[in-house]
C-alpha positions in Angstrom: 139.8 120.0 169.8 140.5 123.7 170.7 141.0 124.1 174.7 138.4 126.0 176.3 138.5 128.4 179.4 134.9 129.0 179.8 131.8 127.4 180.7 128.5 127.5 181.5 125.6 125.6 183.1 122.0 126.2 181.9 119.0 124.5 181.8 117.3 123.5 178.2 115.9 120.9 175.9 118.9 118.7 175.3 119.4 116.7 172.0 119.6 113.3 173.6 117.1 111.1 175.8 118.6 109.5 178.9 117.8 106.0 181.1 119.2 105.7 184.3 119.6 102.6 186.0 119.5 102.7 190.1 122.6 100.9 190.4 124.5 103.9 188.7 123.5 106.0 192.1 123.8 103.4 194.2 127.7 103.4 193.4 127.9 107.1 193.2 126.4 107.0 196.7 128.9 104.7 198.1 131.7 105.9 196.4 131.0 109.7 198.0 130.0 108.0 201.4 133.5 105.8 201.8 135.6 108.4 200.8 134.1 110.4 203.5 134.3 108.2 205.9 138.3 107.9 205.0 139.0 111.2 204.7 137.0 112.6 207.4 136.6 115.7 205.3 134.2 116.9 202.5 135.9 116.2 199.3 134.7 115.5 195.7 134.8 112.2 194.3 134.8 111.9 190.4 134.2 108.5 188.0 133.3 107.2 184.7 129.7 106.5 183.4 129.1 103.3 181.6 125.9 102.3 179.2 124.6 101.8 176.2 124.1 104.5 173.3 121.4 103.9 170.8 121.3 106.6 168.4 120.1 109.8 170.5 119.4 107.4 173.5 121.7 106.7 176.1 121.3 104.5 178.9 123.5 104.6 182.1 124.1 101.0 183.5 127.3 101.1 185.6 130.1 103.4 186.8 133.7 103.0 188.1 136.1 105.4 189.6 138.6 107.4 188.3 142.1 107.6 188.9 143.6 110.9 189.5 147.2 111.6 188.4 147.6 113.8 191.3 145.4 113.5 194.3 146.9 116.7 196.5 146.3 118.5 193.4 142.7 117.3 193.2 141.7 117.7 196.7 142.9 121.6 196.4 140.1 122.1 193.6 142.7 124.0 191.6 142.8 121.4 188.7 142.0 117.9 188.6 144.1 115.4 186.1 142.9 111.8 185.3 145.3 108.9 184.5 144.0 108.6 181.3 146.6 105.4 181.0 144.7 103.9 183.5 141.0 105.0 182.0 142.1 103.7 178.7 143.3 100.2 179.8 140.3 99.7 182.2 137.9 100.6 179.5 139.5 98.3 177.4 139.0 95.2 179.7 135.5 96.3 180.5 134.8 96.2 176.8 136.2 92.7 176.5 133.7 91.4 179.1 130.9 93.8 178.2 131.0 94.6 174.4 127.6 96.4 174.5 128.7 98.8 177.2 130.7 102.4 176.3 132.3 105.3 178.0 129.5 107.8 178.3 130.6 110.4 180.6 131.3 110.9 183.8 129.9 111.8 187.4 131.1 113.9 190.3 129.4 114.5 193.7 128.9 118.2 194.1 126.1 120.8 195.7 124.1 123.5 193.8 127.5 125.9 193.8 129.3 123.2 192.1 132.1 124.6 189.9 131.6 124.1 186.1 134.8 125.3 185.0 136.6 121.9 186.9 134.1 120.3 184.9 135.3 122.0 181.7 138.9 120.6 182.1 137.0 117.0 182.3 135.6 117.5 179.1 138.8 118.5 177.6 140.5 115.3 179.1 137.6 112.9 178.0 136.5 114.6 174.3 139.2 112.1 173.0 136.8 109.4 174.7 133.4 110.6 173.8 132.8 113.5 171.5 129.8 114.9 173.5 130.3 113.1 177.0 127.6 113.4 179.7 127.6 114.6 183.4 126.2 113.4 186.2 125.7 115.2 189.5 124.6 114.3 193.0 123.8 116.8 195.2 124.7 115.0 198.7 123.2 118.0 200.6 120.4 118.8 198.5 116.7 118.8 200.1 113.7 118.0 197.7 111.0 115.7 196.9 112.7 114.1 194.0 116.1 112.6 193.4 119.4 114.6 194.1 120.3 113.8 190.5 121.2 116.3 187.6 122.1 115.0 184.1 124.0 117.7 182.0 124.5 117.3 178.1 127.8 118.8 177.2 127.9 121.3 174.3 130.9 123.2 172.6 129.9 126.8 171.7 132.2 127.6 168.6 135.1 126.2 170.4 135.0 129.1 172.7 132.6 128.0 175.5 131.3 124.7 177.2 127.8 124.6 177.9 126.4 122.3 180.4 122.6 122.0 179.3 120.4 119.8 182.2 118.4 117.4 181.0 115.8 114.9 182.2 116.1 111.3 182.7 113.7 108.5 183.3 113.9 105.9 186.1 114.6 102.0 184.6 115.2 98.9 186.7 115.7 95.1 186.2 114.4 92.5 188.4 117.9 92.0 190.4 118.2 95.9 190.8 114.7 95.8 192.3 115.6 93.2 194.8 118.8 95.3 196.0 116.7 98.5 196.2 114.2 97.3 198.1 116.9 96.0 200.4 118.9 99.2 200.8 115.6 101.3 200.9 113.7 99.5 203.8 116.8 98.8 205.7 117.3 101.8 208.2 117.4 102.6 211.8 115.0 105.6 212.9 113.8 106.2 216.1 115.1 103.7 217.8 113.1 101.1 215.7 114.7 98.9 212.3 112.9 98.4 209.5 114.3 95.5 207.4 113.7 94.5 203.9 111.9 91.5 202.8 115.0 89.4 202.4 116.3 90.1 205.7 112.7 89.0 207.2 113.1 85.8 205.2 116.6 85.1 206.3 115.4 86.1 210.2 112.9 83.5 210.0 115.3 80.6 208.9 117.6 81.7 211.5 115.3 81.6 214.3 114.2 78.0 213.2 117.1 76.8 212.8 118.2 77.8 216.0 115.2 76.4 217.8 115.5 73.2 216.2 119.0 72.9 217.7 118.0 73.7 221.3 115.3 71.2 221.0 117.8 68.7 219.7 120.1 69.4 222.7 117.2 68.6 225.3 116.8 65.4 223.2 120.2 64.5 223.7 120.4 65.8 227.6 117.4 63.5 228.2 118.9 60.4 226.4 122.1 60.7 228.2 120.4 61.1 231.8 118.4 57.9 230.8 122.0 56.0 229.8 123.1 57.0 233.1 120.2 56.2 234.6 119.1 59.3 236.1 115.5 59.4 234.4 113.4 56.2 233.7 112.9 54.7 230.6 110.3 55.8 228.3 110.0 53.4 225.3 107.4 55.3 223.5 109.5 58.8 223.6 112.8 56.7 222.7 110.8 55.2 219.6 109.9 58.8 218.8 113.6 60.4 219.1 114.9 57.4 216.8 112.2 58.0 214.3 113.4 61.6 214.2 117.2 60.8 214.3 116.4 58.8 210.9 114.9 61.7 209.2 117.9 64.0 209.9 121.0 63.9 207.8 123.7 62.3 210.0 127.1 63.6 208.9 129.4 63.5 211.9 129.4 60.0 212.5 130.8 56.9 210.7 127.7 54.5 210.8 126.0 53.4 207.4 123.6 56.6 207.3 126.8 59.2 207.1 128.1 56.5 204.3 124.6 57.2 202.3 125.0 60.7 202.8 128.2 61.4 201.6 127.5 59.5 198.6 124.6 61.5 197.7 126.6 64.8 198.7 129.2 63.6 196.3 126.8 62.7 193.5 125.1 66.2 194.0 128.5 67.9 194.1 129.7 66.3 191.0 126.5 67.4 189.3 127.2 71.2 189.9 130.9 70.4 188.9 129.6 69.3 185.8 127.4 72.0 185.2 129.9 74.5 185.9 132.4 72.4 183.2 129.6 72.1 180.6 129.2 76.1 180.5 133.1 76.6 180.7 133.2 74.4 177.4 130.1 76.2 176.1 131.7 79.5 176.1 135.2 78.0 174.9 133.4 76.8 172.0 131.5 80.0 171.3 134.6 81.7 171.3 136.3 78.6 168.8 133.4 79.4 166.6 134.2 83.2 166.5 137.8 82.4 165.8 137.0 80.4 162.9 134.4 82.7 161.5 136.8 85.7 161.6 139.7 83.1 160.2 137.4 81.9 157.0 136.9 85.6 156.5 140.5 86.2 156.1 140.9 83.1 154.2 138.1 83.8 151.6 139.9 87.6 151.1 143.6 85.6 150.5 141.9 83.7 147.6 140.1 86.3 146.1 143.7 88.5 146.0 145.5 85.2 144.8 147.9 85.4 141.9 147.9 83.2 138.7 150.2 80.7 140.7 147.4 79.7 143.0 145.7 80.8 146.7 147.6 83.5 148.1 150.5 81.7 150.5 149.6 78.5 148.9 151.5 76.4 146.5 150.0 74.6 143.8 149.3 71.0 145.8 146.9 72.8 148.4 149.3 73.2 150.8 149.9 76.4 152.9 153.5 77.6 153.1 155.0 79.0 156.3 158.5 80.6 157.3 161.1 77.9 157.7 160.0 75.6 154.9 157.5 74.0 156.8 153.9 72.9 155.3 150.1 72.4 156.9 147.7 70.7 154.5 145.2 72.9 153.4 142.4 70.9 155.6 143.7 72.5 158.7 143.5 75.8 157.3 
């Protein structure tokens, strides 16, 4: 592909439709905030976009940061060089875990006066991974009623100029993302008051309940100690209620029979959880083995079709497979 030296950003109707997960926006914002705090100065951040490509529709699902080959050069904004070896290896590892995710483009955090020539250098480096990568730009200082996210489709005009055409997008969410977004969006401190998410409220309620139970248990403990030392009069009705309460609570830090029962129940539950985890691992390994056998069967069938007159390729007339070193394997093992 010819190297281009000119670029332009325009607004028009793109040839692709774009769906955007909130996780992508949250990852970009976290990346920019972390770098801004660590460097204490305004700097641009760059990373890769991962998504699902179905025809002319792209669904952006996740991101990860670029490793720049020369950080000092990148901070001067003269040019930015991506460590392509690291990027390629990272994509290979992600592909093994998430085979449905592909490299779809890159993101940056720039204001409205962003430098499209630097983005052109990114395109030149990333075109080998995707012929038409998308660009996602987060405006950190933009003031608007809409999300400060701008998506661009890259189009090469006769190999002499790269056009960044701004395209529209739609937000799509999953259940896990909605829970996280609710927590992040509602957890803020303004005007000396705090607005917490539903999850934080539920955890705070449980924490306060446990703390109150602990404080009241300390009061009962001091009462029993005072009776034992003769400081207070004995109240049998109250002591029976305390004994009934203790029978209902799990006793962990003692060596009596109740503790033994708790330990047995706890060990059984722990073994059940470990067994479920082991079963999940075994299921995954069986699935992997099944895929391997299917692929091996395909190769074996091809070898049989390409066999010579003396029998199947790689097999003797007795149905045994011959391998290097003079060893034989029964045909049933193949």
